[in-house]
C-alpha positions in Angstrom: -14.2 31.1 10.2 -16.9 30.7 12.8 -18.9 27.9 14.1 -21.6 26.9 11.7 -19.6 28.3 8.7 -18.6 25.8 6.1 -15.2 24.4 6.0 -13.8 22.9 2.8 -11.7 19.9 3.4 -9.8 18.6 0.3 -9.8 14.7 0.3 -11.0 11.9 -1.5 -10.1 9.3 1.3 -13.3 8.0 2.9 -11.7 7.3 6.3 -10.6 11.1 6.4 -14.0 12.2 5.3 -15.6 10.2 8.4 -12.9 11.5 10.8 -13.7 15.1 9.6 -17.2 14.8 10.1 -16.9 13.3 13.5 -14.4 15.7 14.8 -15.2 19.2 13.1 -19.0 18.7 12.9 -20.2 16.4 15.8 -17.5 17.3 18.4 -17.0 21.1 17.5 -19.9 22.3 15.4 -18.0 23.3 12.3 -19.7 22.3 9.1 -17.5 20.4 6.8 -17.8 20.3 2.9 -15.7 17.4 1.7 -14.2 18.4 -1.9 -12.4 16.5 -4.4 -12.2 19.6 -6.8 -12.5 19.5 -10.4 -8.7 20.4 -10.5 -5.9 18.3 -9.4 -4.6 19.7 -6.1 -1.0 20.5 -6.3 1.1 18.1 -4.0 4.6 19.3 -4.2 7.6 16.9 -3.6 9.1 18.0 -0.2 10.9 16.6 2.8 7.9 16.9 5.2 4.2 16.5 5.1 3.8 20.1 6.7 5.5 21.6 3.5 3.2 19.5 1.3 -0.1 20.5 3.0 1.1 24.3 3.3 1.5 24.5 -0.4 -1.6 22.6 -1.3 -3.9 24.8 0.8 -2.5 28.1 -0.4 -2.9 27.0 -4.0 -6.4 25.6 -3.7 -7.7 28.5 -1.5 -6.6 30.9 -4.3 -8.1 28.8 -7.1 -11.3 28.2 -5.2 -11.6 31.7 -3.8 -12.5 30.1 -0.3 -10.8 29.0 3.0 -9.5 25.4 2.5 -8.3 22.7 5.0 -6.1 19.6 4.2 -4.3 17.0 6.1 -1.5 14.6 5.5 0.5 12.1 7.4 4.1 11.3 7.3 6.5 8.5 8.6 10.2 9.2 9.1 12.7 6.4 9.5 16.0 7.3 11.0 17.9 4.4 9.1 16.5 5.6 5.8 17.6 9.3 6.4 13.9 10.3 7.0 12.3 8.4 4.2 9.6 7.8 3.3 8.6 11.0 4.9 5.5 12.3 3.1 5.7 9.4 0.6 4.7 6.7 2.8 1.4 6.0 0.8 3.6 5.3 -2.2 6.2 3.0 -0.2 3.1 1.0 1.0 1.7 0.9 -2.7 5.0 0.0 -4.3 6.6 -2.4 -1.7 4.0 -3.0 1.1 4.6 -3.8 4.6 6.2 -7.3 4.2 9.0 -6.1 1.9 9.6 -2.9 3.9 10.1 -4.8 7.1 12.1 -7.3 5.4 14.5 -4.5 4.1 15.0 -3.4 7.7 15.3 -7.0 9.3 19.1 -6.7 10.1 19.1 -3.0 11.2 19.4 -2.1 14.8 18.4 1.5 14.5 14.6 1.2 14.4 13.9 4.7 15.6 11.1 6.6 13.7 8.6 9.4 13.9 5.1 9.7 12.7 3.5 13.1 12.0 -0.1 14.3 11.2 -0.1 17.5 9.7 -3.2 19.9 9.1 -3.1 23.1 7.2 -5.7 25.9 6.8 -5.5 28.8 4.3 -7.8 31.8 3.2 -7.4 33.2 -0.2 -4.7 35.9 -0.1 -3.2 34.9 3.2 -0.3 32.6 4.2 -1.2 29.1 5.4 -1.3 27.9 9.0 0.1 24.5 9.6 -0.4 22.4 12.7 1.6 19.4 13.5 1.2 16.5 15.8 2.7 13.1 16.1 5.1 11.0 18.1 8.5 9.2 18.3 8.8 5.4 18.4 10.3 2.3 16.8 9.6 0.2 13.8 8.6 -3.4 15.0 10.0 -6.5 13.6 6.7 -7.7 12.3 3.2 -6.2 11.6 0.4 -6.6 14.0 -3.3 -5.3 14.2 -6.1 -4.8 11.8 -5.9 -1.0 11.0 -6.0 0.1 7.4 -2.9 2.4 7.9 0.1 0.6 6.9 2.3 2.6 9.3 0.0 1.8 12.3 0.7 -1.9 11.8 4.5 -1.7 12.4 4.9 1.6 14.4 5.3 1.2 18.1 5.1 4.7 20.0 7.7 5.4 22.7 6.3 4.0 26.0 4.3 1.2 24.3 5.0 -2.4 23.6 2.4 -2.7 20.9 1.7 -1.2 17.4 -0.8 1.6 17.1 -2.9 -0.9 15.1 -2.9 -3.3 17.9 -3.7 -0.6 20.5 -6.6 0.5 17.9 -8.1 -2.9 17.9 -8.8 -2.6 21.6 -9.2 1.1 22.2 -9.8 3.4 19.1 -9.4 6.7 21.0 -6.3 5.6 22.8 -4.6 4.8 19.5 -5.5 8.3 18.0 -3.3 10.1 20.6 -0.1 8.8 19.1 -0.9 10.9 15.7 -0.9 14.0 18.0 -3.2 17.0 18.5 -2.9 18.7 15.2 -6.6 18.7 14.6 -7.1 20.2 18.1 -4.5 22.8 17.4 -6.6 23.8 14.2 -9.8 24.1 16.0 -8.3 26.1 18.6 -6.9 28.5 16.0 -10.1 28.7 14.2 -12.1 29.4 17.5 -9.7 32.1 18.6 -8.9 33.8 15.4 -12.1 35.9 15.3 -12.0 37.0 18.9 
């Protein structure tokens, strides 16, 4: 894929759509076609978001006959054996932040990790997966106005505030804690045709 070529990004999330347009189009010159296909993209049950996006892009690339990109985020709490992992959206939907933090109120092991994974796949090829993220701890209470539930209680190592509280003051600063997987993907796309 070269600059100016269209990249198919599988998502129905408005925040992800905006982020993709800003990053891939405005910043790097790749055209992005946001696609919520007429088939249900397959999201397997797996331990990590990397496994989920790898499977999804391979399946979608074969079905669409075009190169496909997909992203996913995961949240891994040590005390819960790595849960919710790639299922954090469902944890949020089923129990929400307040109940989640209440479940952990007496726990001393509050270590956790967040990941942001991007995957790219061309038809007939194996997917390329790029992973970013950071280690941190789970706060005792939520803070900040971010729409992502994890951001409201995840404190990255070296910080005293949640990602959401950081984002309220400095959007760019807060993004670094989700890692550089997008940049890894761009670097791959720019270098693969050299």
